C-alpha positions in Angstrom: 84.8 54.1 -65.9 86.6 52.1 -63.1 85.2 48.7 -61.3 86.1 47.8 -58.2 87.7 44.7 -58.3 87.7 42.3 -54.8 88.8 39.0 -54.7 89.9 36.7 -51.8 93.5 36.5 -50.5 94.9 33.0 -52.0 92.3 32.3 -54.7 93.7 35.2 -57.1 96.1 33.3 -58.9 97.9 34.8 -61.6 98.1 33.3 -65.6 101.7 32.9 -65.0 101.7 31.4 -61.9 99.8 28.7 -63.3 101.8 28.1 -65.9 104.4 27.7 -63.8 103.1 25.0 -61.3 101.9 23.3 -64.9 98.4 24.0 -63.8 95.7 24.4 -66.4 95.1 28.5 -66.9 91.7 29.5 -65.8 89.3 31.6 -67.2 88.6 35.1 -66.3 85.4 36.3 -65.2 83.8 39.0 -65.1 80.8 39.2 -62.3 78.5 42.3 -61.5 76.3 42.5 -58.8 73.7 45.8 -58.8 74.9 46.6 -55.4 77.7 46.6 -52.7 78.5 43.8 -51.3 75.9 42.6 -48.9 74.1 39.1 -47.8 72.0 39.7 -51.0 74.7 37.9 -52.7 75.7 35.2 -51.0 75.4 32.2 -53.4 78.4 34.1 -55.0 80.8 34.9 -52.2 80.7 31.2 -51.5 81.0 29.7 -54.8 84.6 31.8 -54.2 85.4 30.5 -51.5 84.6 27.0 -51.7 86.4 26.9 -54.7 83.3 25.6 -57.2 84.3 28.1 -59.8 88.5 27.6 -59.6 86.7 23.2 -60.1 85.0 24.3 -63.6 88.5 26.4 -64.5 87.1 30.2 -63.7 88.4 33.3 -61.5 85.8 35.3 -60.8 86.0 39.1 -60.3 83.5 40.3 -58.4 82.3 43.7 -59.4 80.0 46.2 -56.8 76.9 48.2 -58.3 76.5 51.8 -58.3 74.3 55.1 -59.1 74.1 54.5 -62.5 76.0 51.2 -63.6 73.1 48.5 -64.6 74.3 44.7 -64.6 72.0 44.9 -68.0 74.3 47.9 -69.4 77.6 45.9 -67.9 76.9 42.7 -70.0 75.7 44.1 -72.9 78.9 46.6 -73.1 81.3 43.2 -72.7 82.1 44.7 -69.5 81.3 41.5 -67.6 79.9 38.0 -68.8 77.6 37.1 -66.1 75.5 39.6 -63.6 72.8 39.6 -61.8 69.4 42.2 -62.2 65.7 41.8 -61.3 62.5 42.4 -63.6 64.1 44.9 -65.2 66.0 42.3 -67.2 62.6 40.8 -69.0 61.6 44.5 -69.8 65.1 45.1 -71.7 64.9 41.4 -73.4 60.9 42.4 -73.7 62.7 45.7 -75.6 65.0 43.6 -78.2 67.8 43.2 -76.0 70.1 40.0 -76.6 70.0 38.8 -72.9 69.0 35.3 -71.5 67.8 34.7 -67.8 70.3 31.8 -66.5 68.5 30.8 -62.8 66.0 32.5 -60.3 67.6 32.9 -56.7 65.0 35.1 -55.8 61.5 33.2 -55.9 59.9 36.4 -54.4 60.4 40.2 -54.8 62.0 42.2 -52.0 61.1 45.4 -53.3 58.7 47.5 -51.8 57.2 51.0 -50.4 58.2 51.1 -47.1 55.7 54.3 -45.3 56.3 55.9 -42.2 53.0 54.7 -39.4 52.5 57.7 -38.5 52.1 59.3 -42.3 48.2 57.7 -42.6 49.2 55.1 -45.0 48.3 51.5 -45.3 47.8 50.8 -48.4 48.2 51.7 -52.3 45.4 53.9 -52.4 46.6 55.9 -49.0 49.6 57.2 -51.7 47.6 59.5 -53.9 49.3 62.9 -53.1 51.5 62.1 -51.4 55.4 62.2 -52.4 56.9 58.5 -53.2 60.4 57.9 -54.0 61.0 55.0 -56.7 63.3 54.2 -59.0 62.1 54.1 -62.5 59.4 52.3 -64.3 61.7 49.3 -65.8 62.7 48.5 -62.8 59.6 49.2 -60.2 58.0 48.1 -63.0 56.0 45.6 -60.0 54.8 49.1 -58.7 53.5 50.3 -62.2 51.8 47.0 -62.3 50.5 47.1 -59.0 48.7 50.8 -59.1 47.7 49.7 -62.6 45.6 46.2 -61.1 44.4 48.9 -58.2 43.5 51.4 -60.9 45.7 54.5 -59.5 46.6 56.7 -62.1 50.5 56.9 -61.1 49.9 61.1 -61.9 48.5 61.7 -59.1 51.1 60.2 -57.1 54.2 62.9 -56.6 56.6 60.3 -57.9 60.2 61.1 -57.3 64.1 59.5 -58.7 64.7 57.1 -55.3 67.6 59.4 -53.6 69.1 55.2 -52.0 68.7 57.3 -48.6 66.0 56.0 -45.6 67.0 59.4 -44.1 64.3 60.7 -46.9 61.7 58.3 -45.2 63.0 59.1 -41.2 62.6 63.0 -41.7 58.8 62.8 -43.6 60.8 64.5 -46.9 59.0 61.6 -48.6 55.8 59.7 -47.4 57.0 56.1 -48.7 60.3 54.9 -50.4 61.4 51.9 -52.4 62.7 49.3 -50.1 63.7 46.1 -49.8 62.9 43.6 -47.4 66.2 42.5 -46.8 67.8 46.0 -45.9 65.8 49.4 -45.2 63.3 47.3 -42.6 66.7 46.6 -40.4 67.4 50.4 -39.7 63.5 51.4 -39.1 63.6 49.0 -36.4 66.6 49.9 -35.0 65.7 53.4 -34.7 61.9 52.3 -32.9 60.5 53.9 -36.0 57.0 52.0 -36.8 56.6 51.7 -40.3 54.1 50.1 -42.6 54.6 47.5 -45.9 52.9 48.1 -49.5 54.3 45.4 -51.0 53.4 44.0 -54.7 52.8 41.0 -53.5 49.6 42.3 -50.9 48.0 42.9 -54.9 48.5 39.3 -56.4 51.7 41.3 -59.0 54.3 38.4 -57.8 57.5 38.8 -59.8 61.0 37.4 -59.9 63.8 38.5 -58.5 67.7 38.7 -58.5 68.2 36.4 -61.9 72.0 35.2 -62.6 71.9 36.6 -66.8 74.5 36.4 -69.7 74.1 37.4 -73.3 72.6 35.5 -76.0 76.3 35.6 -77.7 77.7 33.5 -74.8 75.1 31.2 -74.5 75.7 30.6 -78.3 79.6 31.1 -78.4 80.3 29.2 -75.3 77.6 26.9 -74.3 79.8 24.5 -72.1 81.1 27.3 -70.0 77.4 28.6 -69.6 76.6 25.8 -68.6 79.7 24.9 -65.9 79.3 28.6 -65.1 75.5 28.1 -63.4 76.6 24.8 -62.3 79.6 26.6 -59.5 76.9 29.4 -59.0 74.1 27.9 -57.6 76.3 24.9 -55.7 77.2 28.5 -53.9 74.0 29.5 -53.6 73.0 26.7 -51.8 75.9 26.7 -49.7 75.4 29.6 -48.8 71.7 29.2 -47.0 72.9 26.0 -45.8 76.1 28.1 -43.8 74.4 31.9 -43.4 76.9 32.1 -40.1 80.1 31.3 -42.4 79.3 34.1 -45.2 78.4 36.5 -42.7 81.6 35.8 -41.5 83.2 36.1 -44.7 81.9 39.8 -45.1 83.2 41.2 -42.1 86.6 39.5 -42.4 87.2 39.5 -46.3 85.1 42.0 -48.2 84.9 44.4 -45.0 81.4 44.9 -45.7 80.5 48.3 -43.2 76.8 46.6 -42.4 76.8 44.8 -38.7 76.9 41.5 -37.8 72.5 41.8 -36.6 72.0 43.5 -40.0 73.7 40.4 -42.3 71.7 38.0 -39.7 68.3 39.5 -40.4 69.9 40.2 -44.1 70.1 36.4 -44.2 66.7 35.4 -42.7 64.5 37.8 -44.3 66.3 36.3 -47.6 65.3 32.6 -47.0 61.3 33.9 -47.0 61.9 35.2 -50.8 64.2 32.2 -52.0 62.9 29.2 -50.2 65.5 27.1 -50.5 63.7 23.9 -48.4 60.6 24.0 -50.9 62.0 24.7 -54.2 64.7 23.8 -56.1 67.1 27.0 -56.1 67.8 28.8 -59.8 64.0 27.4 -60.5 62.2 29.3 -63.4 58.6 29.0 -64.1 58.0 29.7 -67.5 54.5 30.3 -66.6 55.7 32.6 -64.5 58.3 34.8 -66.6 54.9 34.9 -68.9 53.0 36.5 -66.5 55.5 39.1 -65.8 55.2 39.9 -69.7 52.3 40.3 -69.7 52.3 42.7 -67.3 54.8 44.5 -68.8 52.6 44.8 -72.0 49.3 45.9 -70.3 51.4 48.9 -69.0 52.4 49.9 -72.8 55.8 49.6 -71.4 56.7 46.9 -74.2 54.7 46.4 -77.5 54.3 42.5 -77.4 56.1 39.2 -76.2 57.1 37.9 -78.7 60.6 38.4 -77.7 59.9 36.1 -74.4 61.0 33.0 -76.8 64.7 31.9 -76.4 64.8 34.0 -73.1 64.5 31.5 -70.2 67.7 29.0 -70.6 67.5 25.6 -70.8 70.1 23.1 -70.1 69.1 21.1 -73.0 67.8 22.6 -75.2 65.4 21.0 -78.1 67.4 22.4 -80.5 70.5 20.5 -80.2 68.8 17.4 -79.6 66.8 17.9 -82.6 70.2 18.2 -84.0 72.0 15.2 -83.0 69.0 13.4 -83.8 69.6 13.6 -87.9 72.5 13.9 -88.1 73.1 10.2 -87.1 69.9 9.4 -89.0 72.0 10.5 -91.6 75.3 9.3 -91.1 74.2 5.4 -90.1 71.1 4.9 -91.6 69.1 1.9 -92.1 71.8 0.5 -89.6 70.5 -1.7 -86.4 72.8 0.4 -84.1 71.5 4.4 -85.5 68.1 3.4 -85.1 68.4 1.7 -81.2 70.9 5.0 -79.9 67.6 7.4 -82.0 65.1 4.7 -80.0 67.6 6.3 -76.8 67.4 9.6 -77.5 63.7 9.9 -78.0 62.8 8.1 -74.4 65.6 10.1 -72.4 63.5 13.6 -74.7 59.8 11.8 -72.4 62.4 11.3 -69.3 62.9 15.5 -70.2 59.3 16.4 -70.4 58.4 14.2 -67.5 61.1 15.8 -65.1 59.7 19.2 -66.6 56.2 18.3 -66.3 57.0 17.0 -62.7 58.8 19.6 -61.3 55.6 22.4 -63.2 53.1 20.1 -60.8 55.7 19.9 -57.2 55.8 23.9 -57.6 51.8 24.3 -58.0 51.6 21.9 -54.7 54.2 24.0 -52.8 52.0 26.6 -53.4 49.2 25.0 -52.7 50.8 23.7 -49.3 52.1 27.1 -48.2 48.6 28.6 -48.6 46.0 25.2 -47.9 45.4 23.3 -44.8 47.0 20.2 -45.4 44.2 18.2 -43.4 41.1 19.9 -44.4 41.9 22.0 -47.8 40.6 24.9 -46.8 42.5 28.1 -47.3 45.0 28.5 -43.9 46.6 32.2 -41.8 49.1 32.7 -45.0 46.3 32.2 -47.2 43.0 34.2 -45.6 45.1 36.9 -44.0 45.8 39.3 -47.4 42.6 37.6 -49.2 40.6 39.4 -46.2 42.5 42.7 -45.8 42.6 42.6 -50.1 38.3 42.5 -49.1 38.7 45.3 -46.7 40.2 47.7 -49.1 37.3 46.9 -51.6 34.3 46.8 -48.8 35.9 50.6 -47.8 35.6 51.6 -51.6 32.9 50.3 -52.4 30.4 51.7 -49.2 29.6 47.4 -47.5 29.5 45.2 -45.3 31.6 42.8 -44.2 31.8 40.4 -41.1 34.0 38.0 -39.9 33.2 35.0 -37.9 35.7 33.6 -35.0 34.7 30.3 -34.8 36.2 27.2 -32.3 34.8 23.8 -31.0 33.9 22.8 -27.7 34.9 19.2 -26.4 37.9 19.1 -29.1 40.1 18.1 -26.4 38.1 15.5 -24.6 38.2 13.7 -27.8 41.9 13.7 -28.6 42.4 12.7 -25.5 40.0 9.7 -25.6 39.9 8.3 -28.9 43.1 9.7 -30.1 44.7 12.5 -32.7 42.7 10.6 -35.9 39.8 10.9 -34.5 40.2 14.5 -33.6 41.9 14.6 -37.8 38.5 13.4 -38.4 36.5 15.9 -36.3 38.2 19.1 -38.0 37.1 17.6 -41.3 34.0 17.8 -40.6 33.5 20.8 -39.1 35.6 21.8 -42.5 32.9 20.5 -44.8 30.0 21.4 -42.7 31.2 25.6 -43.1 31.9 25.1 -46.1 28.6 23.6 -47.3 26.6 26.3 -45.6 28.9 29.2 -46.9 27.8 30.8 -50.3 30.4 31.5 -53.1 31.2 34.9 -51.9 32.5 34.3 -48.9 35.9 32.4 -47.8 36.6 29.9 -45.0 40.0 29.2 -43.4 41.4 27.3 -40.5 44.1 29.2 -38.7 45.0 26.6 -36.6 44.4 24.2 -33.8 39.9 23.8 -33.7 39.9 27.2 -34.5 38.1 28.4 -37.6 37.7 31.8 -39.7 34.4 32.9 -42.2 34.2 36.2 -44.0 30.9 36.8 -45.0 31.3 38.9 -48.0 28.1 41.8 -48.5 26.2 41.4 -45.9 22.7 43.3 -44.5 21.4 42.4 -41.7 22.1 40.3 -38.6 19.2 38.1 -38.9 21.0 37.2 -42.2 24.2 36.6 -40.4 22.5 35.2 -36.8 19.8 32.9 -40.0 23.8 31.8 -41.5 26.0 31.3 -38.7 23.3 29.1 -36.6 22.9 26.7 -39.8 26.6 26.2 -39.4 26.6 25.6 -35.5 23.6 22.6 -35.9 25.9 21.2 -39.0 28.6 21.2 -37.0 27.6 19.3 -33.9 25.8 16.3 -35.8 27.1 13.3 -34.4 29.6 11.8 -37.0 30.7 8.1 -36.8 33.7 6.9 -36.4 36.2 4.1 -35.8 32.8 1.8 -34.7 32.4 5.4 -32.0 30.1 8.5 -32.3 31.5 11.8 -32.0 30.3 15.1 -31.2 31.3 18.2 -30.8 29.8 22.0 -30.6 30.4 25.3 -31.4 31.3 28.2 -29.7 31.5 31.7 -32.5 31.5 35.2 -32.2 31.1 37.6 -35.2 32.1 41.3 -35.6 30.4 43.6 -38.3 32.6 45.8 -40.5 33.0 49.0 -40.2 30.7 48.5 -37.3 33.1 46.9 -34.9 36.3 48.4 -36.6 38.1 48.3 -40.1 41.0 46.7 -39.5 41.9 43.3 -39.7 43.5 43.0 -36.3 40.8 44.7 -34.8 37.7 42.7 -36.6 39.6 39.3 -35.8 40.0 40.4 -31.8 36.5 41.4 -31.2 35.3 38.2 -33.1 37.6 36.2 -31.0 36.4 37.9 -27.9 32.6 37.6 -28.7 33.3 34.1 -29.3 35.1 33.7 -25.9 31.6 34.9 -24.4 30.0 32.6 -25.5 31.7 29.4 -25.0 32.2 31.1 -21.6 27.9 31.7 -20.9 27.9 27.9 -22.4 29.9 26.3 -20.0 27.7 28.7 -17.4 24.3 27.1 -18.4 25.9 24.3 -17.8 
């Protein structure tokens, strides 16, 4: 099979030219991309253009992907030493293929299903009986896991192999189309087509994607080359994330990418929310995430067990090498004082390594907590509340339950901020959060939406009297005076309620009606004054 090879002019130097100049011969590295040239692979273009690969002694040739040409097959067949893949990589490893994950580029998968807004598809259950395009069970395992978690039998969905053509969705040939958040939404937006996104992430299925990998043989036979290639690649990704316009220029001029500049800019911006380069070190891999992904394959019945996960995650400082080095030192220099000191230093290095791993795991959990919780009050924030509320609405719809959404705004909060400063305002917000948390039930959820606005989702409500009694208790607790820096602070709360399904069935509609009810109460209080 002929592979299309594109290299930057001036960077592809032949072995003979290197010898004539007296320079070391560059090692040829073949790298298999997942698809055609686009910003999705920005880090590899940057590593070539900035000379990072050449600094490590490599000349890297990038091979475009195509239907029927998978990165896993290219690496296993020896046509490429390194490649990038999605969760299919883990599936093949669990099936016994000798593959090793070197680094994760996308912390969250961009794979989603897109549906036209006029198709009446709002959630995964609406796909039942509809024509849906997917790739296959291995490549789209996150969708299969989503169906399983929601109790949906995939045989009830009219699944079709993907045509890779968004026109099949535009024309209505299919009701939902497998897509990337970084690509297909741009086409629909440009044509003014409203659409809905069905994401596995909404249902708690959070897979890694765009994973740099190689073979076990490469790791075993060329450990220094693996480490050097990984190091240069991650440098390239950092440069690409810091300089997106420069990479876009490169794609348009050197790689003749057919996408427009606007499309590439859309792709670059969408990728930042998936790679999270400002929050998480590019390439970071959490063993716990890999374990959960492996368990998802096992639960789907796609693999018999998860034992093959051992050895799958690349370790630039493998413990086995450290242990062999310790044994060699003990056997060669047993009884020598210098050997003992060296062994002690090595053990100290191991402890530092363990502490670093623990620190990174803690840091990742802290980043996730900051992303979904308000740092001042500790309550969930908008990012946490919106998907949770949408999921509860779906559950309530299936089970015929009622929910109440309460919108709370503080009165006199601005006057306290102006008179006593933001620290006093922060004290009031913390006081309010504690008052709300103390009076809701375990099944309810409260969140800070921003400023002095809070929301509460009451689960399993039965009548207006119960809601009024609970909200009155919350308002009384908020209105209690707070002693702060020898000053007594006091605010009151305006509260509006919308009931599902009486006042609406969509979250946006319920929030709008609860917000309107809150402002009506606030206006009534001003008139009474």
